[in-house]
C-alpha positions in Angstrom: -122.1 219.6 -39.9 -122.5 222.8 -38.0 -124.9 225.3 -39.5 -124.6 229.0 -39.0 -128.1 230.4 -38.6 -128.9 234.0 -37.8 -132.3 235.7 -37.7 -132.4 239.5 -37.6 -135.8 240.9 -36.6 -136.9 244.2 -38.1 -136.2 247.0 -35.6 -138.6 249.8 -34.7 -137.7 253.3 -33.7 -137.7 253.8 -30.0 -138.3 257.3 -28.9 -137.3 258.4 -25.4 -140.2 257.6 -23.2 -139.8 259.8 -20.1 -141.4 259.1 -16.7 -140.9 260.9 -13.4 -140.6 259.2 -10.1 -140.3 260.3 -6.5 -137.7 259.1 -4.0 -138.0 257.7 -0.5 -135.6 258.8 2.3 -135.9 256.9 5.5 -139.6 256.1 4.7 -140.6 259.6 3.6 -141.1 260.8 0.0 -138.6 263.3 -1.4 -137.5 264.6 -4.8 -134.1 264.3 -6.4 -132.2 267.6 -6.9 -135.3 269.6 -6.1 -137.4 267.8 -8.8 -138.6 264.5 -10.0 -136.1 262.0 -11.4 -136.8 261.3 -15.1 -136.1 257.9 -16.8 -136.3 256.7 -20.4 -137.5 253.2 -21.2 -136.5 250.8 -24.0 -138.6 247.9 -24.8 -136.7 244.8 -25.8 -138.0 243.2 -29.0 -138.9 239.5 -29.3 -141.1 236.9 -30.8 -144.7 237.7 -30.1 -146.3 235.3 -27.7 -143.1 233.4 -26.9 -141.3 233.8 -23.5 -137.8 235.1 -23.8 -136.1 235.7 -20.4 -133.2 238.2 -20.1 -130.2 237.2 -18.0 -127.9 240.2 -17.7 -127.1 243.6 -19.0 -123.5 244.9 -19.5 -122.1 248.4 -19.3 -122.7 249.0 -23.0 -126.4 248.4 -22.5 -126.3 245.0 -24.3 -128.7 242.4 -22.9 -128.3 238.6 -23.1 -131.1 236.2 -22.6 -132.7 232.8 -23.5 -136.0 231.7 -24.9 -137.9 229.1 -26.8 -137.9 230.2 -30.4 -139.9 227.9 -32.6 -138.9 224.3 -31.6 -135.7 225.1 -29.7 -134.4 226.9 -26.6 -132.0 229.4 -28.0 -129.8 232.3 -26.9 -130.6 235.9 -27.9 -129.1 239.3 -27.6 -130.5 242.8 -27.6 -128.5 245.9 -28.4 -128.7 249.2 -26.6 -131.8 250.2 -28.7 -133.6 247.0 -27.9 -133.0 245.4 -31.3 -133.3 241.6 -31.1 -130.8 239.1 -32.6 -130.8 235.3 -32.5 -127.2 234.2 -31.8 -125.7 231.4 -33.9 -127.3 228.0 -33.2 -125.6 224.7 -33.9 -127.8 222.2 -35.6 -126.3 219.4 -33.6 -127.9 220.8 -30.5 -131.4 221.2 -29.2 -130.8 223.9 -26.7 -128.4 226.7 -26.0 -128.4 228.8 -22.8 -126.3 231.8 -21.9 -125.2 232.5 -18.3 -123.1 235.7 -18.5 -121.9 238.5 -20.8 -118.8 240.8 -20.5 -118.4 244.4 -21.7 -117.0 243.3 -25.0 -120.4 241.7 -25.8 -118.9 238.2 -25.5 -121.4 235.8 -23.9 -120.9 232.3 -22.4 -123.0 229.4 -21.5 -123.7 225.9 -22.9 -125.2 224.0 -25.8 -127.0 220.7 -25.2 -127.9 217.8 -27.5 -130.9 215.6 -27.1 -128.4 212.7 -26.4 -127.5 214.5 -23.2 -124.1 215.8 -24.4 -123.5 219.4 -23.2 -120.7 221.6 -24.3 -119.4 224.9 -23.0 -120.1 227.7 -25.5 -119.0 231.2 -26.3 -120.7 233.7 -28.5 -118.6 236.5 -29.9 -119.6 240.1 -30.4 -120.5 239.2 -34.0 -122.9 236.5 -32.6 -120.8 233.6 -33.8 -120.8 230.4 -31.7 -117.6 228.7 -30.5 -117.7 225.3 -28.7 -115.0 225.5 -26.1 -112.3 222.8 -25.8 -113.4 219.7 -23.8 -111.4 217.4 -21.6 -109.9 214.2 -23.2 -112.5 211.5 -23.9 -115.3 213.7 -22.6 -117.8 216.0 -24.3 -119.6 217.3 -21.2 -118.8 220.8 -20.0 -120.5 224.2 -19.2 -119.4 227.8 -18.8 -120.6 229.9 -15.9 -118.8 233.2 -16.0 -116.4 235.4 -18.1 -114.2 238.3 -17.2 -112.9 241.3 -19.2 -109.8 239.4 -20.3 -112.0 236.8 -22.0 -111.1 234.1 -19.5 -114.0 231.7 -18.8 -114.7 229.4 -16.0 -117.1 226.5 -15.3 -117.2 222.8 -14.9 -116.5 219.6 -16.9 -116.9 215.9 -16.6 -113.8 213.7 -16.7 -113.7 210.3 -18.4 -114.4 208.9 -15.0 -117.6 211.0 -14.8 -116.2 213.2 -12.0 -117.1 216.9 -12.2 -114.0 219.2 -12.0 -113.5 223.0 -12.0 -112.0 224.3 -15.3 -110.9 227.6 -16.8 -110.6 228.4 -20.5 -108.2 231.0 -21.8 -109.0 233.7 -24.4 -108.3 231.2 -27.1 -110.7 228.6 -25.7 -108.1 226.2 -24.4 -109.1 224.4 -21.2 -107.2 223.9 -18.0 -108.4 221.8 -15.0 -108.1 223.8 -11.8 -106.5 222.2 -8.7 -108.7 220.1 -6.4 -107.6 220.1 -2.7 -106.5 217.0 -0.9 -109.5 215.1 0.6 -111.9 216.6 -2.0 -113.3 214.6 -4.9 -114.9 217.1 -7.3 -115.7 220.7 -7.8 -116.9 223.5 -10.1 -116.0 227.1 -10.8 -118.8 229.7 -10.7 -117.1 233.1 -10.9 -114.0 235.0 -11.9 -112.8 238.6 -11.4 -110.8 240.6 -13.9 -107.5 239.6 -12.3 -108.2 235.9 -12.9 -109.1 235.0 -9.3 -111.7 232.2 -9.5 -114.4 231.1 -7.0 -116.5 228.0 -6.8 -117.0 224.9 -4.7 -115.3 221.6 -3.9 -117.1 218.5 -2.8 -115.9 215.6 -0.6 -116.0 211.9 -1.7 -119.2 211.4 0.2 -120.9 214.0 -2.1 -122.3 215.6 1.1 -119.4 217.8 2.1 -119.5 221.1 0.2 -117.0 223.9 0.8 -116.4 227.3 -0.8 -113.1 227.5 -2.8 -110.9 230.2 -4.3 -108.3 229.7 -7.0 -105.6 232.3 -7.6 -104.6 233.3 -11.1 -102.2 230.4 -11.4 -104.9 227.8 -10.5 -103.8 227.1 -7.0 -106.8 226.4 -4.6 -107.7 227.5 -1.1 -110.6 226.0 0.7 -112.7 228.7 2.4 -113.7 227.4 5.8 -117.2 227.5 7.3 -118.1 229.5 10.4 -117.0 227.9 13.7 -118.9 224.7 14.3 -120.3 224.9 10.7 -120.2 222.1 8.2 -120.6 223.8 4.8 -119.7 227.0 3.0 -120.6 228.5 -0.3 -118.8 231.2 -2.4 -121.0 233.3 -4.6 -119.2 236.6 -5.4 -115.6 237.9 -5.7 -114.4 241.5 -5.8 -111.4 243.0 -7.6 -109.0 242.2 -4.7 -110.0 238.5 -4.2 -112.3 239.1 -1.2 -115.2 236.6 -1.5 -118.8 236.8 -0.3 -121.2 233.9 0.3 -122.9 231.8 2.9 -122.1 229.4 5.7 -123.9 227.6 8.5 -122.7 227.7 12.2 -123.8 224.3 13.3 -127.3 225.4 14.5 -129.0 224.8 11.2 -129.1 228.5 10.3 -127.5 230.0 7.2 -125.6 233.3 7.5 -124.1 235.8 5.1 -120.3 235.8 5.3 -117.2 237.1 3.6 -113.7 235.8 3.4 -110.7 238.2 3.3 -107.8 237.8 1.0 -106.1 235.4 3.5 -109.2 233.2 3.5 -110.4 234.1 7.1 -114.2 233.9 7.4 -116.2 236.8 8.9 -119.9 236.7 9.7 -121.6 239.8 8.3 -123.7 242.0 10.5 -127.4 241.1 10.9 -130.7 243.0 11.7 -131.2 240.8 14.8 -132.9 237.9 13.0 -131.6 234.4 12.2 -131.1 234.8 8.5 -128.9 236.7 6.0 -127.9 236.1 2.4 -125.6 238.0 0.0 -127.2 238.3 -3.4 -124.5 240.4 -5.1 -121.1 242.1 -4.6 -119.6 244.8 -6.6 -116.0 245.1 -7.7 -115.2 247.4 -4.7 -116.4 244.8 -2.1 -119.7 246.4 -1.2 -122.4 243.7 -0.9 -126.2 243.6 -1.0 -128.8 241.0 -0.1 -131.4 240.3 2.5 -131.5 239.9 6.2 -134.3 239.0 8.7 -135.1 241.5 11.4 -136.1 240.6 15.0 -139.7 240.0 13.8 -138.5 237.5 11.1 -139.4 239.8 8.2 -137.0 240.1 5.3 -135.3 243.5 4.6 -133.1 244.6 1.7 -129.7 245.5 3.1 -126.3 246.7 2.0 -123.0 245.7 3.7 -119.8 247.7 3.6 -116.6 245.9 2.6 -115.9 245.3 6.3 -119.4 243.8 6.8 -121.3 246.6 8.5 -125.0 246.5 7.7 -127.3 249.2 6.4 -131.1 248.5 6.3 -132.5 250.1 3.1 -135.6 252.3 3.5 -139.2 251.5 2.5 -142.3 253.7 2.1 -144.9 253.8 4.8 -147.2 250.9 4.1 -144.4 248.5 2.9 -143.8 245.3 5.0 -141.0 243.5 3.1 -138.2 244.2 0.7 -135.4 242.3 -1.0 -132.3 243.1 -3.1 -131.0 241.3 -6.1 -128.0 243.3 -7.5 -125.5 246.1 -6.9 -123.4 248.0 -9.3 -119.9 249.6 -8.9 -121.5 252.9 -7.8 -123.2 251.2 -4.9 -126.7 251.5 -6.4 -128.9 248.5 -5.2 -131.7 246.9 -7.3 -134.5 245.1 -5.6 -138.2 245.1 -4.8 -140.5 246.6 -2.1 -143.7 244.8 -1.1 -146.7 246.7 0.1 -150.2 246.0 1.4 -152.8 244.6 -1.0 -150.2 242.4 -2.7 -148.5 245.3 -4.5 -144.9 244.9 -5.5 -142.6 247.7 -6.8 -139.2 247.6 -8.5 -136.9 249.7 -6.3 -133.5 251.3 -6.5 -131.5 252.5 -3.5 -128.8 255.0 -4.2 -125.4 255.1 -2.4 -126.7 257.7 0.0 -129.6 255.5 1.1 -132.3 257.3 -0.9 -134.8 255.0 -2.6 -136.9 255.3 -5.8 -139.6 253.0 -7.1 -140.2 252.6 -10.8 -143.8 253.1 -12.1 -144.2 249.7 -13.6 -147.8 248.2 -13.8 -148.2 244.9 -12.1 -151.8 244.3 -13.5 -152.0 240.7 -14.7 -148.2 240.5 -14.6 -145.5 239.1 -12.4 -142.7 241.7 -12.5 -139.1 240.9 -11.5 -135.9 242.9 -11.4 -133.0 241.2 -13.3 -129.9 243.2 -13.3 -128.3 246.7 -13.1 -125.2 247.9 -14.9 -122.6 250.5 -13.7 -124.5 253.5 -15.3 -127.7 252.6 -13.4 -129.5 251.1 -16.4 -132.1 248.6 -14.9 -133.2 245.4 -16.6 -136.7 244.3 -15.8 -138.8 241.3 -17.0 -142.6 240.8 -16.7 -144.5 237.6 -17.2 -148.0 238.6 -18.5 -151.0 236.4 -18.0 -148.6 233.6 -17.1 -147.2 233.0 -20.6 -146.0 236.2 -22.3 -142.8 238.1 -21.4 -142.4 241.8 -21.6 -138.8 243.0 -21.1 -137.6 246.5 -20.6 -134.5 248.6 -19.8 -134.9 251.7 -17.7 -132.2 254.3 -18.0 -131.8 257.6 -16.0 -132.4 260.4 -18.4 -129.2 262.5 -19.1 -130.9 265.7 -18.1 -131.5 264.6 -14.5 
């Protein structure tokens, strides 16, 4: 029997905590609009002493995450004010894990039993759990992404124990996506709001991996590697169906690439080094990630939809930077690393200006997680190696 179990933690009043930060323009400090930029912070509630890791923040400011609560790994959600809610947990399972959330506050992921069975799961805006439809004679599936229409994609095992890419409609009904001739298995990892799906397909030797894109009708197109390359990987898709990811070129190096709507592969510009990786892509086709310069040092970069590169600035004593996410405005979230082991959470605006958030790194490992389309930043800190402290930073309306 499935048991509906909710735990609502008492909320506290969160006043607007304002902090002011300076900007960096081409390595020099500057102010925004003639003054400092003010932010307000919201602390995300949780179980004291237990690690709870956030996964994503949507455009409403709702955060989804996972953590070990009592004896189980469970999925949690925070509202815009940081109030903490355990989502419904099925007593048949020992673990739930969310992977994504859309702007309707619907989250998807999986629920796993100690027996090894895993089911794709969806949590509604009310926190209720739905186990999505499985394939015939199989109870092993997982969900990876959801779009604004409520369509969900992921993978499932067939009765022959072959992994196949699948899509669930708004009602939770499953459809197996097409696998191209010569390929044995696959999985879906992303979907845009028009129903275009990306993922990978794998050859019968389990060694041949290629990026794949499915149209809204489920028809597949294999996305080729760079010339002389042997593998490709699709990681992100924009609103038009342009895909960003990675490929080798036969030399053992991995490069950042994009595929246009016709499936033609294009190597993205580099900083002269032998490495590049796309970490995120917004709905307009602007990409962010990391690229090595001629000295082999990583730099946070932004690529235009046509693949032209922009190195994002750092302050004077910084030696390395990386990027993790980009929103629809073109704002990039990442980190800047300075001398003495100092690391700062950084934002780069569309015009190239940078700002670092004044977050203490004393006895803590600080990581940027996500940014939404109104520039709210989700940050997690692991304190003393065991406790998590999660915050959302929002630009103050007066700045």
